[in-house]
N, C-alpha and C positions, 0 to 999 in steps of 0.2 A: 324747254324749261323743265326743271325738275318737278316730280310729282307733288312734292310738298308745296312748291310755289303755286302750281296750278290749283291745288286745293284752297290755298289762301286767296287766290284771285276769285274763286267762286264765293268764298265767304264775304269778301269785300262787295262783290256784286249784289249779294243777298242783303247785306246791311245797308247799302246805298238805296236799294229798292224799298227797303223798310224805313227809310229816312232816319236810320239810327246814326248815320254819319253823313256829312255833306262833302261836296267837292272842295269847298273852302277849308273845312276842317282837315281833310286828308292832306291838302296842300300845306297847311300849317304844321301838321305832324311831320311831314317830310322835311320841311325847312328846319324845324327845330332839331330833328335828328341829324341832318347834314351839318348844321352849325356846330353841334356838339362834336361830331366826327372830325371836322376840320380844325376845331379848337384844340382837340386832344392831339391831333397829328402835329400841329404847330408847337404845342407844349413839348412833345417828344423831341422835335427838332431843336428847340431852345435849350432843352436839357442836355442834348448831345453837344451843343455848342458851349456848355458850361455856364449858361446864363440863368439856369434854375438850379439851386442847390438843395441838399437834403433829399427827402423821399418824394417820389412823384408816382402816383398810381393812376393809370389811364383807364378810361371807360370804353375804349373802342370795341365795338361789337355788342354792347349792352344798351345801346341808345333807346331801343323801343320801350324798355321798362319804365324809365323815369318820364319820358315824353308821354307815353300812354297814360300813366297814372296822374301826372300833373294836369292832363286835359280833363280830368274827372272832378277836380276840386275848385274851390274859390280862392281868391287871394287872401282871405281871412283864415284859411286853414294853415296849420303849421307843418313844417317839414324838417326832419332831422335824419342824418345818415352817418356813415362811417368816413374813413379817410379817402375813399374813392369818390370824391364829392364834387368835382368840377362840373359835371353834367347836371347834377341836381341844382346847383346854383344857377346855371344858365336856364334850366327849365323853370325855375322860380321867377325868372325875369330879372335877375341881377345882371348888371352890365359886364359883359365879357372882358372889357378893358380893365376893370377893377379886379377881376379874378386873375387874369394873366399877370397884372402888375404885382399882385400878391405873390404869385409864384416866383417872380424875379426879384422879390424883396424890395419893392419900391413903395414910397409913401402914398401913391395913388391906389394901392391895394386895399381890399376890404378890411384887413386887419393892420393897415399901415405898414405892410411889409414885414411884420413881426410874427405872423402865424404860419406863413408858407402854405404848402399844398394841402395839408391836412386840417388846418384850423382857421376856418373863416365862418362868418355869420352875417346876417343882415336882419335887424329888427324890423326894418321897413318892409321887407319881403317875407317876414315870418319864417325865415330860414335859421334854424338853431344850431347849425354846425355840421360839419365835418368833425369827427372825433377819432383820435389816434389810437385809443384803447379799444381792443376788440370787444364788441358787445356793449360798451359803456353807454352808447346812445339809446339802447333799448329801454332801460329804466327812466332815462331822462325824457324820452318821447312819451313814455307812459305818464310821467309826471305832468307833462304839458297837456296831455289829454285830461288829467285830473283837474288842472286849472280851468280848462274849457268847461268842464261839467260844473265845477264849483261856481263859476261865474254865470252859469245858466245860459251859455251861448249854444248855437247849433254847430259850432266849428269842431273840426276833428284834427287828429294828428296822424300824419303819414310817417311811420317809423321804418326806415330802410336798414337792413343789415344783410350780411352775407352768409353763405353756407358754413363758413368757418366760425361764425358766431353762435350757431344754434346749439352748440354743446356747452355753452357758458352758463353757469348757475344763475347769474343775475338775470338772464333772459327769462328763465322760468319763474323766478320771483316776480318779475314784472307781469308775466302772463297771469299768474294767480291773482295779483292785485287788480289788474285790468278787468278780469272776468268777475271777480267778487264784487267790484263796484260798478260794473257795466260802463267802463270808460270808453269814450269815443276815439278809439285808436285802430288804425289799420296797420298791421305788421306785414312788411313786405320783405320776404327772403329773396335776395338776388342770388339765386343758385347758379353761379357760373362754373360749378362743378369742380373747382379746385380752391381749397383754402391754402393760400400761398402755393406750395408745390404738392400738396396732399389731396388726392381725389376724395370725393364724398364717400365712395365705397370703402375706402381705407380708414376714414375718420368717423363715420357714423354707423351705428349698429342697425338703424332703420333709415333708409334713404328717401322715404316718402315724407319730405320735410313739411309738407302742408298739413300733415296729421299731428305735428308736434304740439298743437294746442288742444287736442282732443281731451286730454286728461284734465283740462281746466274748463271744459265746456266751450271752447273757442272753435267755431267752424272754420274750415279752410278749403282751399281748392288749388289745384295745380294749373299753371297757365303757360302757354308757349310764349316765353319772354323774348323771342326773336320776331314776334308778330305784333306790331303796335296796335292793330285793330283788336286783336284778341285780348291784349293787355287792357285797352280801354273798356272793352265789353265787360271783362271781369271786374275791373276797377269801378265801373258804374254800379254794378250789383253790390259790391262791398261798401261803397259810399252810401248807397241807399239803406243798406242794412244797419250801418253804424249811425247814420243821422236819425234813424227812427228810434234810437235809444236802446238798441238790442245788445250793446256792448261791443267788444273787440272782434276783429275778423282777421284771418291770416291768409295771405296770398304767397304761394311759392312760384316765383318766376324762373322757369328753366331757360337760362341764358348762357352766354359764352363770351369770354374775353379773348380777343385776338392776341394781345400782347402778354407779357409776363405779369406776375403779380405786381411788381413795381419796375421802374426803369433799370434796376440793377439785377433783374431776374432774367436769365437767358431762356427760361421755360423749357429745359431739356427733358422734363418729366412727361412730355406728351409728344406725339408724332406730328410731323409736318402734314401727313395725310389727314389727321384728325382736324387740324386747324383749317386746312384747305377745304374740307368738307363743309364746315360751317360758313366759310367765306363764299364758297361757290353756290351753295344751295339753301342757306338759311340767313343770309345777310338781311338785317331789318330794313336797311335803306334801299338796297337794290330790289328787295322783294316788294316793297310798297310802290316803288317806281314802276315795276313791271305790271303790277296789279292795276295801277291807275291808267297806264297806257292801254292795257287790255280792255278795261272798262270804258275807254273813250273819255276819260276825265282829264287827260293831259296829253301833251305831245312831247317828243324828244326835244324840240326847240324850247318849250317851256321849262323843261328841266335844265337845259343849258343856261338859260337866263337866271334861274335860281342859283346855279353853281357859280356864275359870275358874281351875283349879289353877295353870296356867302364869302367868296374869296376876297372881295373888297373889305368886308367887315373884319375878316381875320387879319388882313394887312394892317388895318388901323389898330387892331388889338395888339399885334406884335410891335408896332411902332410905339404905341403908348407905353407898353410894358418895358421898353428899353430907354425911353426918354423921360419918364416920370422920375423925379429925384429920389435918391436914397433917403431913408428916414434920418433926421438929425439925431445927434447923440442924446438930446433931451428926451427922445422917445423911449430911451432905456428906463426911464423913471415914470412913465405914464401907464395908466391902466393896470397898476399893480395893487393888489388888495393885501 
């Protein structure tokens, strides 16, 4: 096992001994990440079959970020993200069948088949969207945090965005307002190291993205976004800081996407060796599995049963996404302001 994974195993052992995480929680984190991985793989297959149209941005490789962070919050907290949003919806507890049906343009989808991959939401689950405009969700997530404070709740807003968004002006306008008014928002930069096909090194003058809030008095830290336990640990600290009324917090998650920016991207701007390095030595799902087995918290047979369970769920998801009816023509005139 690679040195990085061995180090992570030691960290898990330490956290379990300190009762920071339990066997049950680790099992749930594993299941949630695997469900997202299999969902996205199936979405890629359906796209290749022509059953999903338009844009489709997959989250494969980044599962630890959203699963770790969602384990830190309550159902009353709000979540908002960009167009790479399927995983965030699943992590929020939205029915995967409704998500996939939206991808295939069916009435059973969360936006009745009219939003597609990038534009879904759920008021019930406090998920305020996938947003197709780069960085647009950041001021919206900040506004949601303002609403929480105005209503005097203890709820907070998780606002996810990528390394390609950090150079957008509206992001810094939001930072300023959030810090000025001490709004309960956690900004989560999912730094998968490429904004479309451009590396962070070529796009950003300063690549320590967790420091981007310093000019506004926003503390931040860098996290191994391929390690779900490390994500949860940092997330719990950020949640505590924000809930205590201290204002916003910024987390830079160093992660990696295995696929291209979207399904139409062949990703020729990076080497096969680079991708394989992450898959072989830093995969969030395989890493957690190895750590749990090493710590005596689960067996290979237990993981095989989980895999069977997830496969059955995905089979139902795929079936529903193809059998749910298409929206009637009358839907062209609904939900229009």
